[in-house]
C-alpha positions as CSV (number, residue, x, y, z in Angstrom):
1,M,0.0,0.0,0.0
2,I,1.3,3.4,-0.9
3,K,1.9,5.7,2.0
4,R,4.2,8.4,0.5
5,I,4.3,10.1,-2.9
6,I,7.7,11.6,-3.9
7,F,7.5,14.2,-6.7
8,D,10.2,15.6,-8.9
9,I,9.7,19.4,-9.3
10,D,11.3,20.6,-12.5
11,N,9.3,19.6,-15.6
12,T,7.0,17.6,-13.5
13,L,5.2,20.1,-11.2
14,I,6.8,23.3,-12.6
15,L,7.2,23.2,-16.3
16,F,10.2,24.9,-17.8
17,K,9.7,27.9,-20.1
18,D,12.3,29.4,-22.4
19,E,11.6,32.8,-20.9
20,F,13.1,31.6,-17.6
21,I,16.6,31.9,-19.1
22,K,16.3,35.7,-19.3
23,Y,16.3,36.0,-15.6
24,Y,19.9,34.8,-15.5
25,A,20.7,38.1,-17.2
26,E,19.9,39.9,-13.9
27,I,23.1,38.6,-12.4
28,F,25.1,40.7,-14.8
29,P,25.5,44.5,-14.5
30,D,24.8,44.9,-18.2
31,K,21.9,42.3,-18.1
32,D,23.5,40.5,-21.1
33,L,21.1,37.9,-22.5
34,K,23.9,36.1,-24.4
35,K,25.8,35.6,-21.1
36,A,22.6,34.4,-19.5
37,K,22.2,31.8,-22.1
38,E,25.8,30.7,-21.7
39,V,25.3,30.2,-17.9
40,Y,22.1,28.3,-18.5
41,D,23.7,26.0,-21.2
42,V,26.8,25.3,-19.0
43,L,24.7,24.5,-15.9
44,E,22.8,21.9,-17.9
45,F,26.0,19.8,-17.6
46,Y,26.7,20.5,-13.9
47,E,25.2,17.2,-12.8
48,D,27.5,15.2,-15.2
49,E,30.5,16.3,-13.1
50,E,29.2,16.9,-9.6
51,N,27.5,14.7,-7.0
52,I,25.9,17.4,-4.9
53,Y,24.7,21.0,-5.2
54,S,26.8,23.5,-3.4
55,E,27.5,27.2,-4.1
56,E,31.2,26.6,-3.9
57,A,31.1,23.7,-6.4
58,M,28.9,25.7,-8.8
59,L,31.2,28.7,-8.5
60,S,34.2,26.6,-9.5
61,F,32.3,24.8,-12.2
62,L,31.1,28.0,-13.9
63,N,34.4,29.8,-13.7
64,R,36.2,26.8,-15.1
65,K,33.8,26.2,-18.0
66,L,33.2,29.9,-19.0
67,D,36.5,31.4,-17.9
68,Y,34.6,33.8,-15.8
69,N,35.7,35.3,-12.5
70,F,32.5,35.0,-10.5
71,D,32.5,35.4,-6.8
72,I,30.1,33.5,-4.5
73,N,27.6,36.4,-4.5
74,M,27.0,35.7,-8.2
75,I,26.0,32.1,-7.4
76,K,23.7,33.4,-4.7
77,K,22.1,35.7,-7.3
78,I,21.6,32.8,-9.7
79,N,19.8,30.8,-7.0
80,K,17.7,33.8,-6.0
81,E,16.6,34.3,-9.6
82,V,15.5,30.6,-9.8
83,A,13.7,30.9,-6.5
84,E,11.8,34.0,-7.4
85,N,11.2,33.9,-11.1
86,W,11.5,30.3,-12.4
87,V,7.9,29.5,-11.6
88,N,4.6,29.5,-13.3
89,E,1.3,30.9,-12.2
90,P,-0.6,28.7,-9.6
91,D,-2.6,26.0,-11.4
92,E,-6.0,25.3,-9.8
93,D,-6.1,21.8,-11.1
94,I,-2.7,21.0,-9.5
95,I,-3.7,22.7,-6.3
96,S,-6.9,20.7,-6.0
97,T,-5.1,17.5,-6.8
98,F,-2.6,18.1,-4.0
99,E,-5.5,18.9,-1.7
100,Y,-6.9,15.5,-2.5
101,L,-3.6,13.6,-2.3
102,S,-2.5,15.2,0.9
103,Q,-5.5,13.7,2.7
104,K,-4.4,10.2,1.7
105,Y,-0.6,10.3,1.5
106,E,2.5,11.9,2.8
107,I,3.8,14.2,0.1
108,Y,7.6,14.7,-0.5
109,A,9.7,16.4,-3.1
110,L,13.1,15.1,-4.3
111,T,14.8,17.6,-6.5
112,N,18.1,18.2,-8.2
113,W,18.6,21.8,-7.0
114,F,19.0,23.8,-3.8
115,T,16.3,23.0,-1.2
116,D,15.4,26.6,-0.1
117,A,15.0,27.8,-3.6
118,Q,12.7,24.9,-4.5
119,K,10.6,25.5,-1.4
120,R,10.2,29.1,-2.5
121,R,9.1,28.0,-6.0
122,L,6.6,25.6,-4.6
123,E,5.3,28.3,-2.2
124,K,4.8,30.7,-5.1
125,F,3.2,27.9,-7.1
126,G,0.7,27.5,-4.3
127,I,1.4,24.0,-3.1
128,L,4.3,24.1,-0.6
129,K,1.8,23.6,2.3
130,Y,0.9,20.1,1.1
131,F,4.5,18.9,1.4
132,T,5.8,17.1,4.5
133,K,9.3,17.4,3.3
134,V,11.3,18.9,0.4
135,I,14.7,17.3,-0.2
136,G,17.1,19.2,-2.5
137,T,20.5,17.9,-3.6
138,D,22.3,20.2,-1.3
139,M,21.2,17.7,1.3
140,V,22.0,14.5,-0.5
141,K,23.7,13.2,-3.6
142,I,22.2,14.2,-6.9
143,K,19.7,11.8,-8.5
144,P,20.2,9.1,-9.8
145,N,22.5,8.3,-6.9
146,K,20.8,5.6,-4.8
147,E,21.3,7.7,-1.6
148,A,18.8,10.3,-2.8
149,Y,15.9,7.8,-3.1
150,L,16.8,6.2,0.2
151,M,16.6,9.5,2.0
152,A,13.2,10.2,0.4
153,S,11.9,6.8,1.5
154,R,13.3,6.9,5.0
155,G,11.0,5.5,7.6
156,L,9.1,3.4,5.1
157,K,9.6,0.3,2.9
158,M,10.4,1.2,-0.6
159,E,7.3,-0.6,-1.9
160,E,5.3,1.9,0.2
161,C,6.6,4.8,-1.9
162,L,5.5,6.1,-5.2
163,F,8.0,8.2,-7.2
164,I,6.6,10.6,-9.9
165,G,8.9,12.4,-12.4
166,D,9.6,13.4,-16.0
167,S,13.0,11.7,-16.3
168,P,13.1,7.9,-16.2
169,K,16.9,8.0,-15.7
170,K,16.8,10.5,-12.8
171,D,13.4,10.0,-11.2
172,L,12.2,6.5,-11.9
173,D,14.7,3.8,-12.9
174,V,16.6,3.4,-9.7
175,P,13.7,3.6,-7.3
176,Y,11.8,1.1,-9.5
177,Q,14.7,-1.3,-9.3
178,M,14.7,-0.8,-5.5
179,G,11.0,-1.9,-5.3
180,A,9.2,1.4,-5.4
181,K,6.2,2.2,-7.5
182,V,6.7,4.8,-10.2
183,I,4.7,7.0,-12.6
184,H,6.2,8.8,-15.6
185,F,5.0,12.3,-16.1
186,D,5.3,12.9,-19.8
187,N,3.1,15.8,-20.9
188,N,3.9,15.3,-24.6
189,Y,3.9,11.5,-24.5
190,K,7.2,11.7,-26.4
191,N,9.2,9.1,-24.5
192,N,8.8,5.3,-24.7
193,T,9.2,3.7,-21.3
194,K,7.8,0.7,-19.5
195,Y,6.2,2.8,-16.8
196,Q,2.6,4.0,-16.3
197,K,2.3,7.5,-17.8
198,I,0.3,10.6,-17.1
199,R,0.2,13.8,-19.1
200,E,-1.3,16.0,-16.4
201,I,-0.9,16.0,-12.6
202,K,-4.7,16.1,-12.2
203,E,-4.9,12.6,-13.6
204,L,-3.6,11.3,-10.3
205,K,-7.0,11.9,-8.8
206,N,-8.3,9.0,-11.0
207,I,-5.3,6.7,-10.4
208,L,-4.8,7.0,-6.6
């Protein structure tokens, strides 16, 4: 029996929009959009080289890859821009779904980014109050490291947990192999996987 649902956040609950990238320009005095795109593109590969999110590691990574001379305040600004601006308007269908789910299950988030920033995004999206815990990868190794899923399932058997996310590799494959239940959020139905799929979060009301 499922007791806890563990959601990914990015491109599962909060869908990415290209316009988000422009907010990275705010970290530069000249608000250069080209530089903003460079930062975004490089950070897409951060998880290929690092096992955890830390401001110091991100600072070193960006300076090394872009030959910049950022200081730690620039990394704090990046994180602030994500927290405050990388979020969509509250979705009433998602809010009502979380109202329903929270009456039946513990709700967790397991996300590859900084915890406080992700909490702020969920708050602005209107659903933070439904979460028992938000686990960012400044607290545990980045998905798909096994330790991340073990932390998210702590206190329960793995088969009592349901993981929901858009990336089979990062969100689903490892917990499925560990005995958890999984659901693949694929709003375009573009990926072929062996997992049960949903296109919209509101579909969970009919499944669970």
